[in-house]
N, C-alpha and C positions, 0 to 999 in steps of 0.2 A: 504493500500500500504506500510505502514511503516514496518510491519514484513518482507515482501519480501525484502525491501531494507536493513534491518538488516541482513538477511541471506546472501545477496550478499556481504555486507561489511565484514561479518565474513569470507566468503570464500576468499575474496581478501587479508585479513590480514593473514590468516592461511597458504596460499599456500607457501610463502617463507620458513616457518618452516618445511613444509612437503617435499619440494624439497631438501633443504640442510641437510646434516648430522648434528647431535648435535654438537654444538660448531664450526660450519663451515659456513661461508657466502662467496660465491664465487664472488658475484657482488660487485664491489667497486664504491663508489659515484664519479661522474664525477666532482663535484664542492666541495668547502670547506664545512665541516660539519656544521659550524655555519650558512653559507648562506642557506643551504638546510633546516635546522631546522627552521630558521626564516621564510623562504618562506612557509613552511608547516603550521606554526601557523598563520602567517599574512594572508594567503589566507582564512583560516576559519574565522578569525576576520572580514575581509572585507565582507565576505558572510553574517555573522551575522548582520553587520551594514546595509547592503542593505535590508535584510528582515525586520529589525526593522523599518527602514524608511518607507517601503511600508505598514507595519502593522499599523503605526500611521496614515498614509493617509487613509487607509481603515476604521479605527475607526472613523475618522472625517466624512467620507462619510456615515457611518452607522447611524450617528445622524441626517442626513438630511432626512426629510420625503419623499422627492421626489425620493430618490435613491432606487434601488432594492436590498433588503437584500439577495435574492437568488443569484443574480449576484455577489454581493460583496463576499459572502461566497464561491461561486464557484471559483472566482478569487484567493482568499486566499488559497483555497485548492490546486489549481494548482501551486501557488507560493511556498508553503511549500514543495510539492512533488518535484518540480524542484530544490529547494534549497538543499533538501536531496540528489538528484541525483548528483548535483554539488559537494557536499561534498564527495560523493563516488568517483567521478572523480578526485578530488584533492588528495584524499588518494591513489588511484591507481597510479596516476602519480608519486607521491613522493616515492611510494614503488618500482615500477617496472622501472622507468626511472631515478630517482634521488638517489636511494640507501639508503633510510631511514633504512632498516633492517641492513645494514652493519654499519651504524653510531651507532644505538642502541646496536648492538652486541659488537662493540669496547668499547663503554662507560660502558656497564654492565660487561664486562670481567675485567675491572679495579677495580671492587668492590669485597669485600669478601663475602657478604651475598646476595646481590641482584642478582648476577649471578646465584644463585641456585634456585631462585623463579620461579616455572613453569608458563609459559604463560605471564610473565611480559612484555617481548618485544612486544607481540601481544596486550596486554592491553594498552601499551603506544602508539602504532600506532592507536588503536581504539579511544583513549580518545578525540582527537580534534574533530572528526566527531560527536561522541556521545554528547559531551558538546555543540557543535553547534546546534544539534537538540533540546536540552533542551532550548537553547536561542530562537530557532524558535517558540517553543510552548509558551514561555513567550510572544513573540510578538503577537501570535495568541490569547492569553488570552483576551486582551483588545477588540479585534474584537468580540469574542464570547460573552463576557459580554455585549457589546453593542447590539448584536443581541438578547440576551435573554431579555434585558430590553425593546427592541423595540417590541418584540412579546408578552409582558405582557398583553396589552389590548386585543389582539386577543385571548389569552388563557383564560382570564377571561370571554370574551364574549362567547366563546365556552364551558364554563363550565369545562375547563381543569385545573388541579392543576398547580400552579405557584410556582417557587422556586428561591431563590436568587443564584447568582453565588458563587461557593465555593471560599475560599481564594486562592491566587496564589500558595502557598505552596502545598495545597492539590490537586490543579489542576495539577501541575507539577508531583506530586507523582503518581497520577493516570495515566498520560501519560507515565511515566517511567515504571510503572508496566505493562501496557497494551502493550508496544512496545518492551521492552528489556527483557521480561521474558525468551526468548529462550536462553539467554546467560548462565543462571544458569544450565540447563541440559547439554548444550554443554560443559561448563567448567567442570562439574562433569564427563562427559564421557572422556574428555581429561585427567583429573587427574587419572582416572582409567587406561587409556592406559599407562600413564607415570609410574604408579605403576607396571603395567605388565612388562614394559621394565626393571625395576630394579630387577624383579624376574627372568629374563631370565637366568642369570648365574647359579642359583640353581634349577630352574624349567623350563626346555626347552619348556614345553607345555603351559607356561603362556600366550603367545601371542594368542594361539587358544582359551583359556578360557576367558581372560579378554576382548578381542575384542568383541565377541558376547554378553558378559555380559554388556559391556558399551552400546552397541546398544539397548539391551533389556531395560536397565534402561532409555535410552533416549526416546524410543517410548512408554513405558508402564507407566512410572512414570511422564511424562510431564503433562497429564491431572490432576493428583493429585496435582502436584506442582502448576499448573495454578490456581486451586481453592484456594490455600493458598496465592499465590502472589497477585491475584486479591481479592477484598473485596467481599466475598460471604457468604451467610447464607441460610440454608435450607428453601425452600418454604413450607408453611403449610396452612391449611384451606380447605374449600370446593372445591376451584379451584384445589388444589393439588390432591384431591381425584379423580376428573374427569380426570385430566391429567394422573394419575397412571392407571386408568381404560383404557384410550386410548392406553397407551403403552402395557398393558396386551392384549388388543384386537388384536394388531399386533405382539404379541409374541416377543417383544423387551425388553430385560432385561437391567437394568442399576443400577448404585449405588445410585444416588440422583438427585433431581431437586433443583437447587440453584437459589436464588435471587442474581443477580449480581448488586452490588451497584456502580453506576457511577456518583454520585451527580446529577442524573437526566439529564445527558448530552448525553447519548447514548440510542437509541431506537433500540434494537436488541435482537436476541436470537442465541444460538449456541449449538452444540452437540460436546462433546469431548470424545476421548477414542476409542480404538480398541476392547477391550474385556469388557464384562459386569461388571467385578469387578473394572474397571477403566473408565467406561463410565458415563459421567455427562451431564445433560441438564442445560443450563444457560439461564436465562431470566432477562433482565435488569429492574431496577426500573422504568425508564421512559416508557418502554413497558407495564408494568403491570398497571401503573396508567393512561395510555393514551388510550389503546384499550379496547373495550368491552370484556366480557368473551368469547363470541362467536368468536371474532377475535383472541383472545389469543389462543383458542383451534385450530384455523386454523393455526396460526404460529407454535404452538407446533406440529401439524400434519406434517408441513413442515420439522421440525427437525427429527421427527420420520421417514419421508421418506428418509432422509439421512442415518439413521441407518438401515432401512429395505433393502435398495438397496446397503448397504455396500460401500458408497462413500468414507469413510475415508480409507478403505483398498485399494480401487482402486487408490486413490491419492498416497498412499505409493508404490503400485506396479508400477505405472507410473514413479515415481521418481527412483525406483530401476532399472526398465527396461532401463531408459535413461542412468543411470550410467554404467550398465552392457554393454549395446550396445556401449557406448562411449569408455570405456576401452578396449572392444574387438576390436573395429575398430582401436584404437591407437596401441594396441599390435600387431595386424596383419600388420598394416602399418610399424611399426618399424622393424618387422621381415623381411618384403619384401624389404624395402627401405634403411635399415641401411647400406648396402654395398656401396651404391652410395651416400647416405646422412647421415653421422654418427650422425648429430645433431638430427635426428628424434628419435633416441633411448635414448637421454639424458632425465634425469628426469625433468629438467626445462621446456623444450618445451612441453613435454607430460602433465605435470601438468597444464600448462597454456591453452593448447588445451582442456583438460578435463574441466577446469573451464569455458572456453568459451562455450562448449557444454551444460554444466549444466545451465549456465546463460541464454543461448538462449532458452532452454526448459522452464525455469521458467518464462521468459518474454513473450514468444510467443505461445508455445504449451499448457502449463499448464492452462492458462486462458480459452482456448477453451474447454478443458475437464471440468474445473470447471463450466463454463457457462452451459454446457449441463446437468451436474448433478444438478445444481440449478433449471433448468427448470423441470427436472424429479421430484425433491422434491416439486416444486410448484404444479405439476399435481397430485402428490400423495395427497397433502393436499386438493386440490379441490375435488378429488374423495372421500376422506374420509368424507368431509363435506357434499357432495351429498348423500353418503350412510347414514349418520346420519339423514339427512332430510327425506329421504325415509323411514327410519326405525321408525321415530317418527311422527305420524300424528299430524298435526297442526304446526310443525316447519317450513314447507315450506311456509304456508300462513303467518306466522309471519315474516319470512325473506323477503318475497315479500313485505309485508306491510312496513317493515323497509326500504327497498331499495326505494320503491315508495315515502316514506316521506323524506328520508334523502339525496337523490341525488340532488345536486345543478344544476341549469341550466348552459348551455354552456357559457363560458366567464365570469361567476360570480365567482371570486376567493375569495372574501371577504364577501360573503353573511352571514347574521346572521342566527343562528340556527332556524329551522322551529318551534320548541317548545323551546323558550328561557328558560334557567335554571333560578333558583332563583338568585337574586343578591348576590354575594359572595365577600367579601372584602379580600384584601391581608393579613390582619392580621388573618382572619379565615383560609386562606390557610396555613400560617406559623404555626398556632397552630394546624392544622389538624382537625379543627372543621368546616366541610363543607359537603353538600350533595354530595356524590360520583357520578360523571357523568355516570359511568357505571350502577349504580343502577337506576339512573334517566332514562337513555336510555332504560334499560330493562323494566321499568314500562311503558314508553310511547309505546314501541313496543307491550307489552302484551295488553295494552288498545286498540291499533289499531287492533291487531289480533282478540280480542274479539268483537269489533265492526264489523269487516269484517265477522266474523263467523255468527253473528245474523242479518246481513244486516242493521245495524243501521248506520245512517248518523253521521259522526263526527261533532264536533262543527264548526260553520260557519267560523271563522277565519282560523282554521287549514285546512278546506276543500278548502278554496280559495287558500291558499298557496300550497296545494297539487296539485290542478288543474293547477296552474301556473307552477309548476315544470314539470308536465306531458306534458304541451303544449310546454315548452321550450326544454325539453329533453325527448323524448318518450321511451328511452330504458327501463325504469322500467316496463312499460306496457308489453313490449315484454318479459322481464325477468319473469313476473308473469306467463306467459303461456308457459314457456320453461321447466318446471319441475326441479327436483333436480340437474341435471347435471350443468346447467347454474348457478343456485342459489349457488351451492357449490363453483363454480369458483368465483362468485361475492363476496362471503363472504371473500375469501382470497384476492381478488382484493381490497376490501374495507380496509383490514388491510394494504396492501401495500400503498394504497392512504394515509391513516392516518399517517403512518410512514414517508413517504417522505414529507408530508406537515409539520408535526411537526419539522422535522429535517431541513427544508428549503434547501433541496438538489435538484440537477438537476434531472429531470425525464429521460433525454436522455443520461446521462453519465454512461457508463459501468465501473465497477471496475475490479480489478485484478481477483477476484473470483465471482463477481456477475454481471449478465447482467444489462442493463438499466431497470428501472422500467416500462417504456413504452413498451419495448420489452417483458418483462415478462407478462404484462397485455394482450398485443395483442395476444401472443401465447396461453395463457390460454383461452381466449375467443374463439379463433379459435378451440382449441382442444375440448371445451365444446359442439360445434355444428357440428363439421366436423369429421366424422368417418375416411375418408381417411387420414386426417392430423394426427390422432392418430396412424394409422398404420405406416406412415412415421416416426413419432416421435419415436415409439418403435424400428423401424429398425435402426434409427440413434444411439439410445442408445446402441443397441447390437453391432453395428459396432464399436463404441468407445471402448468398452471392448475388442473386438476381435483385434483391432489395438494395444492396449496396450499389450495384450498377445503376439501378433506377434512380437513386438519390443523386448519383454523379451526373447522369444525363439531365435530370431536372435542374440541377444547379447550373449546368452549362447553358440550358435553355433560358433560365432566368437571367443569367449574365448577358446573353445575347439580346434579350428583350430590353433589359436596362440600358445597354449600350446604344440602342436605337432611340431611346427617349432623350429629351433635352436634359443637359446637366443641371441639376437643381441649384448647384452653387453658382453657376454662371447666370442662371435666370434670376436668382435672388440678388446677385450683385448688380445686374442690369436694372432690376426694379429699384434698388436703392439709389443707383446713379441717376435714374430718370426723375425721381421725386423732386430734387431741387430745381430742375428745369421746369417741371410743371408748376411748382409754387411761384417761380419767377415770372412765368407767363401770366399767371393769375393776377 
């Protein structure tokens, strides 16, 4: 959610500079400058103090064994998100109602050097909110450290690697890089545009060249920049070979597969880039050390699904379509209504209305598009894993045996592994000297598959545990008889289950770009056994793309109609110029 809030904050701060001509601020502050600046800074300080107080209370609760870690983390996530929105509201209030831009403009105009620094005024308006967010993360650090300490016995019992919390400085550095990275390309684009304005007196076509060049740099260099701002390194080894083969199988070209270092705090994967030369796959350290190789392949297939279905392009087209339609509607409205309502044609109201339309799209419509695309990538991964199982004899039996062994009974959240791993000390984990859980799980599954293929009876304790699981939760027996389609879905479902359990996140909470985990799992299982559901699903995906294209065409049509109408600003200026002449003749 933070990157979305960064985008909205940047839009709020940039609009006054776009509305007013260089060196001109039309809105004057209603109160004294000292009072407004004090209010701006003090509001953020009080917000930081409130979050810090709640963070310390949550940290104390985390150390109580009877409290729910999932509930505490969910509450803190909501608190931090609400605090960031509050800081955005404070910034917007002081910019648009209390005249902070005019105060900064007046102060900077009195200096010799600072007045010529590009985007300095915007940076000063951003600073209180951005510094407050860093303080919020510092308050969250103690809660996350307590949660990691609390989950240590669970991870050791499950045979998962355990890591100490990174120092506060490295933790804040990671948060800043992961959330503020958009500012670098946007600032570079703005500097290019400012340079183009300086070239206008000698090169009239500078605006037509620099504008598209800055947009191209923004969209095509961002993936490369992200891989440098975030801590990444190329992924190597046998797993990389299999992932490369998977991408070639689906004819998806890319630049590299990178290990994304997050101090083992993030369990996630991502695809970046529009074109093959700037397309990267990222997989976090926590993801690679937590999931089995089969689950990692399913997660990578999900990211390939985003690339095959060109979701990143459709995200861009949807944003462009919204902006084109919004500006077209505003241009048409100003041409038709400027005669009766002159304020409609003013730059200020139009910029604010355009900002409101863009913000509404990002908050309400874009998540619906993103959720549908996430479901499509999930289904792509499930179908890929199903095809892999159908193409390789024995893999279906192995997956079925693994599911039958490793699915816990209903209501048992903290059951011990059915085949407990060897005892591993924390010192061995820190030194990296421990039996890898993925290798151990693969060996156990291979043994189970071999026993199933020859009809051998497993050892008695394991058989008793397996029978207890099947009695408590009979789904694995149904999975065994359902063929590759359901098994392919269940492999991806098992990856989602592992990710959400390790992260201690809510299963029912949907994010800005991701549906809830329970919703994703329910839809996948329905698609795996219900052919009419697949037909409806494909139809909804097609409808989403057609709707985006229709909005884009509507915006282009509105732009064309508005261009054919008289310019309301010129008409209003001509009317104002003719009034003195008429009065003189009277």
